[in-house]
N, C-alpha and C positions, 0 to 999 in steps of 0.2 A: 270081248274077253282079253284080247291083247292089250287094249288101252287100260284095262283095270290092273294089269300086271306091270305096266310101264313104270309107275312110281315106286312100287316095292322093289323091282329089279334095280332101279337106279340107286335107291338107298342101300340095298344089299351089297352092290358092287362098291359103293363108296365106303361102307363099313369094312369090307374085306380088304380093299387095297390100301386104304389110308395108313394103317399102322406100318406096313412094310415100307412104303415110300418115306414115311416119317423117320423110321430107323435108319434108312439109307442116307437121308439128309443129315441126320445127327452124326453119322459116321464120317461123312464128307467134311462137315464143318469142324469137327473136333479131331480129325486125323492129324498125326504128327507131320506127315508129309504126303504129297500126292504127285503122280507123274507130271513132269514138265514144270511143276510149280517152282522148284528151286531156281531153274534157269530164268523164268520170267521175273522173279523178284530179285535175282542177282542183277538183271539188266535194269530194273526200275529203281531198286533201293539198295543195291550192292549187298544183298543178303536178305534173309527173311525178316520182315518188319517186327519190331517188338510189340508186346501187349500194351494196351493203352488204358488210361484212366477214363472215367465217364466223360470228363471235359475234353480230353484229347480225342476221344472217339467222336464226340459231337463236333469238334472243330474240323476233323477230317471229313465227316459227313457233310458239313455245311460248305466247305471248300469244294468238294466234289459237285454238289448241286449248283453252286455258283458258276463253275466252269462249264458244266453241262448246259445250264440255262443260256449262257452266252453263246455257245456254239449253235444250239438249236434255234435261238432267236435270229441269229445271223442267217442261217439257212432259209428260214421261213420268210424273213423280210426281203432277202435278196435272191430268191430262188430263180429269178429270170437270168441270173449270171452263171448258174450251174448247169451241167449237162443233164441228159435224160429228161427233157422237158418237151415232149412231142407236141403239146398244145400251145407252146410258147406263152405259158402263164406268167403273169406279173407276180411280184412279191406281195405278201399280205400287208394290209394296213397295220400300223404299229400296235394298235390296241388288240387287234385280233391275233397278231403274231405273239404278243406278250401273253395273252390268255391261253393260247395253244401251247406255248412253251411251259408255262406254269402247270397246265393241265397234264402234260406228259412227264414232267420231272416229278410230279407228285403222285403218279400212278392213277390219275383221275381219268384222263383221256376224254374230257368234256369236249364235244365237237360243235362249235358254233359255225362250222364250215361244212361243205360237202366235199369229201376227199377226192372223188374222181374228177371234179370240175374246178377245184381250186388249188390242188397240190400236184406238183410234178412227181414223176417216179423217184427222182433223186431225193426230194423232200420226204417222201414216204419211206424210202429204204434207208437213207443215210441219216435223216433227221429223226423221224418218229420211231422206227423199228428198234434201233439201239436203246432208246429210252424205255421201250417196253421191257427189254431185258434188264436194264440197269435199275429202273425204279422198283421192279419186282425183287431184284437182287438186294436192294437196300432194305426192303421189308424183311427178308429172310435174315439178313445180317443183324439187324436190330434185335430180332427175336432171339438169335443165337447169343448175342451179348447179354440180353436180359436173363436168358436161361442159365448161363454160366454164373451170372452175378448173384442170383437169389440163393444158390446153393454153395456159394463160396464162403469162406470163413476168414475174417480179418484181412481181406485183400482189397486192393483198389484197382486192379488190372484184370480185365476179363475178355481179352481178345483184341485183335487189330481190325479196324474197319476195312482197310484195303485188302487184307487177306480174306476176310469174310465175304466181301463183295466179289472178289475174283472167284472164290470157290462156289458161291451161290450161282453166279452167272455161267461159268464155263463147265462146271461139273454137275449142275442140277438142271438149270433152265435150258441151256443150249441143247444137250442131248435129248431131253424130253420133247422139246419143240421140234427138233429135226424128225423125230419119230412120228409125232402128230401131223407134221406137214406132209409126210409121205402118205399117211392114212387119208388126209384130206384130198391130196392130189388123186388118189385112187377113187375118190367119190366124185371127182369132176370139178373141184375148186380150181380156178384157173391160176396159172403162174406164167406170166408172159411179159415180155418187154416190147411187144409190138404196139404201135400207135393205135388209137381207136379205129374200129372197123366202120366204114360208111355203109349204111344199109338203106334200101328204099322200100317203103311200105306199099300196101295195095293202092293207096291214094297218090303214090308217086312222090311223096314228101321224103326227103333224105333225113336220116338220123344217125348220129354217131353212137356206136355201141362201145362203151369204155372197156379197156383191157388193163392189164397191169400185173405186177408181182403180188398176188393176193394171198396164196396159200401160206407163204412164209410169214406174212404179217398176221394172218388169222390165228395161226397156231399159238404164237406168243401173246397175242391180245387176249386169248382165253386162258392159257396156262398161267400167265402172269397177272391175271385178274385186272387187265388193263381195260379192254372193252372197245378201244377205238377201231372202228372198221375202215377198210379201204374205201368202201362205198358209203354214200350218205345215209342209205337206209340200213346199213350194217348187215347183220346176218339174216335179214329178210330178203336180201338180194340173191337171186339164183346163182350168180357166179361166185358168191361168197359162202353160200349154204345151199347146195343143190338138191340134197336127198335127205330122207329121214335118218339115214345112218350118219351122214355128216352132221346133222342136227344133234343127234345123241352124242357123238364124239365131242362136239364143241360144248354142249351143255354139261357133259361130265367133266371136261377139262376146266370148266369154270370153278368147280368146287373141290376137285380131288387134291390139289396142292394145298389150298387153305386148310382142308380137313387134315391133311398129313402133317401140317405144321403143329397141330395140337399134340401129336405123338412125337414130333421133333422135340418139343418142350418137355414132354414126359420122359423121353430117353435121356436127355442131358441132365434133367433134374432127378432122374431115377424115381419118378412118382407116377407109376403106371395106373394105379387105382384112382388117383386124383384126376389125371387127365381123361380117364374114361368118364368120370362124372362131368367134367367140362364138355366133353364131346357130346354127351347125351343132352346136356342143357342146350347147346347149340342146335342139335338135331331136333329137339322139341320145338324150338322156335321155327325152324324150317318147315317141319310137318304142319304145325298150326297155320303158318302163313300160306302154304300151298292149299290146304283144305279150304281156308277162307276164300282165296282167289278162285279156286275151282268151283265152289258152290255158288259164289256170286256170279261168275260168268255163265254157269249152267242155268241160272235163273234169269239171265239177261241175254238170251240168244240173239236178240236183235242188234247187239253191238258188233256188227261185222266190219264196219269201216276201219281200215288200218290193220286188219287181221290177215294172216297168210293162210290161204286155204290148203296149201300143201301140208300143213301141220295140224294135228288134231287139237282139240280143246285141252287135253292133258299136256301135250307137248308145249303149247303156248303158255298155259298157266304155270307149268313147272319152270319154264325159262324165265318168266317174270319173277317167280319166287326165288330162283337161284341167283339171278343176276343182281337183285337188290339185296339178297342176303350176303352175297359177296360184294366186294367193291369193284365190280366188273363193268357194268354199264352197257354191255352189248344187248341187242334186241333181235328177236325174230318176228316181232310184230310191234306195232306202235302203242306204247303204254298209255298215251293220251286217249286211246280208243277203248280202253277197258272200262268196265262199270266203275262208278265212284268208289264203291267199297273195295274192289280189287286194287284200284289205284291208290286208295288210302293205306292199304296194307303194304304196298310197295314203298310208299313214303315213310311209313312208320318203321319198316325194317331198316331203311337208311338212317332214320333218326336215332336208332339204337346205337349208332356209331359203327355200323358195318362189322359187328362182332358175331353175327350168326355165321360162323366160319370166316366171314370177312375176306380181306385181301390176303395175298401170299405173305405170311408173316404178320401183317398188320392186324388181322382179325384176332390172332392169339395174343399179341402184345397189347391190343386194345382191351381184350378180355382180362388181361393181367391187372389193369386198373380197377375193374369191377371185382376181381378176386380180392384185392387189397381192401376195397371199400366194404365188401361183404364180411371179411374177417374182422375188420374194425368194428362194424355195427354189431356183429355177433358177440364180440368181446364186451361191448357196452351192455348188451341185453343180458348176458349171463354173468357179468361181474368178473370175467377173466381178463388177463392182460392179452391184448390182441397180438398174435404172433403168426407169421407166415413162414413155413419151413424153419421154425425155431428162431426166427428173427423178430424182435419186438418192433411193432409198428408205432412210430411216434408222430409228432405234429408235422415234421418236415415231410414225411412220406404222404400224409393225408392231404397236406396243402397242395402238393404237386399232383396227387391223384385227382383231386377235385378240379384243379386247373385243366388237366388233360381231358376230363369228362365234360366239363362245362364250356370250354372255349368253343368247340364246334356248335354247341347249342346256342350260344350268343350270336354266332355268325348266321345261323338259320333264322332266328327270330328277328334280329336287328336288320339283316339284309332284306328279309321279306317285308318288314314294316316300311322301310325306306322305299322299296320298289313300288309298293302300293301308293305311297305319297307322291312319287314321281310318275305314276301311271306308266311304268316302263316294263316292256317285255311281254306282258300277257295279252292274249287276243280274245279270250273268252269273257263272259260276264258272270256276275253273281258268284256263288261259292266255287265254281270251277276255276274262275280266275285266281282265287286264292290258292287252290290246289296246284295250279300251274306254277305259281311263284314258290310255294312251299317245296314242291318237287325239285325245282331248280336249285334252290339253296341247300336243301337236304342232300342232293346229289353232289354238289360242289364240296360242302363241308365234310361229307362222308367219303369223299374221294371215289365216288361211284362213276359218274360220267354219263349216265342215261338221262333222258329228259322227256317231258311231255312235249309232243311235237308242236303244239300250239304256242309254245313259249319262244319268243324271238330274242336271242341273247346277243346278237352281233350289233351291239351299240357300245358306246364308250362306257356308260354306266354298267351295262351288263357284263362286258368283258373285264372291267376292273374290279367290280364288286364280287363277281364269282371267282375271279383270280385270287383275290385276297382270302375269300372263304376257303379255297383249295389249299392255300399256303397254311392258314391257321389250322384247318382240319388235319393236315398231314403233320406239320412240324410241332404243333402244341402237344400232340400225343407222343411223338417220337422223343421230344425233349423230356416230357414228363416221365415216360416209362424208363428211360435211361437213367435219369437222376434218382428216381425211386429205387430201381433195382441196384444202382451203384451204391446208394446209401445203405440198403439192406446188406449188400455184399461186404461192406466194411464192418459189419457188426458180428459179434460172437454168436454162434449158434448154441442155443440152450438145449439141454437134454429133454427129450420128450417124455411125458409121463401120462398116466391114465386120465388126469384131469384136463389135459389139453383138448382144445376143440379140434375134432378130426375133420380133415379136408376131403376124405374119400368115402363119404357116406351119402345116402339118398337125402338125408336132412340138409347137408350142405348144398347139394344140388338144388333143392327146393328153395333154400334161402338165396342162392345166387340168382336163380330164375326170378324170384320175387323182387330182389333189389334192382335188377335190370329193368323189370317192368314198372316198378314204382317210380324210380328215378326218371325214366323217360316218359312215363305216363304223366307225372306231375308237371314235367317241363312242356309237354306238347299236346296234351289232351284238349285244352281249351281251343287252341288254334285248329286242331284237326276236327273238332266239333263244328267249327264255323266253315270248314272247307269240305272235305269228302264225305263226312258223316251227314251234314246238312243236305248236301247235294243228293245223296242216296235217298234220304227221306223224301225230298221233293220229287225226285224221279218216280218213286213209288206212288206218288200222288198225281203223276202225269205232267209234272213241270220240268221242262228241259232247258238247258243253257247252251 
């Protein structure tokens, strides 16, 4: 009975909390001034920084990422020269360090390494954890910029990147992470700077039990939809996720900020009915995905390898659904161990562009591109001039919208095709090998970070190809949404009348759902049919890979 109520309780709590958190975020990001903010910017910029044009905003954003990438790469490559390295670990190889750097600055947290055995405490705390905050803060900042732009009239300045990033990080992410860290500590998640504990088993063989500052990293990895775990097996590790309560806290943390960002957008744009339509479109995808995973796993109870017996079928299935619906990538069981249909659903959710709530900020601004496309196609079908919030959508906006939607798609399909030709990364045979490759490139291009455990990515080709996919998946969308929103912001808002296509109806929700499904289905159904769908059909006939 408790298991039957688990999913409805999770959804009910998400629906109840998200609007309040979204309104708080909107207040923070649009406040005239906040405590201590003036002193910080007086020190950094000799006063509050001015609003920026779209190109200035993008320039600041690009500069920030270049600086962050340089610092993180140096820490990872030369970690043996830094303190807090109890295992005396050497620095990463250049290609792995580059891949990991790209992974964390893009909010992907793809891990081609095992954290407890390849990274020092310093690298985890000073290198990776700050990027967990900052990459999530960038997502919120971009969404705030887009929200202001689409409702502006004849303006070309919609906020300052440095101020948005500071507010997102220090007034939103940091206090929430501190609170969640305390909750996790209360459930037994470790937070230690002690070296690994040497233990002897019954056979007399010694083994090191890894320790480390885990709770502080776990909190922001989930809240910021990062997903990079302190341990190699992520939240399946008992030190990282010891109890059913810690499991629920982490799983809820994955989605509640991305869901709240929908209402952040609604508050700034003053379009409450519109964002409720968007919210329920996202929720519909999540519900359908969970039902598909749960039914498939229930019918394949023999797939126990890689599953965590501490958690029920509902808990494992819901985690798989939420982490691939968001751009999170954390796991409490190995996704490669799920039935082909369940794994295929996870792949497809990432292929959608991580817009089923998606990442913090990124899910909503990724959905913004599909909103523009849906309005444009609706206008063509009804003979109306396509308008979004009274702004006419022209060829410039559509070109950048399609660029933002299709660029990650190209990375997934092209990267997978080349990996097959090179016979690189995958360890399985038949259709499951294709599923492993598709999962890896979908995860990278969607900035998710999870993987099928059988895929071996730590090669020069794997590190570089997946790194490029992460960069394209992140920045093609960011550049597109800022340029589209900036262009709309510079246009005159027309007066609404009865003949305008409404954005707050069930009809619009159905159209938006259909456009997302059709665009992604046409792009990916053939290759999914050769991978997880074919594998499921063969397993039903008793053929395994």
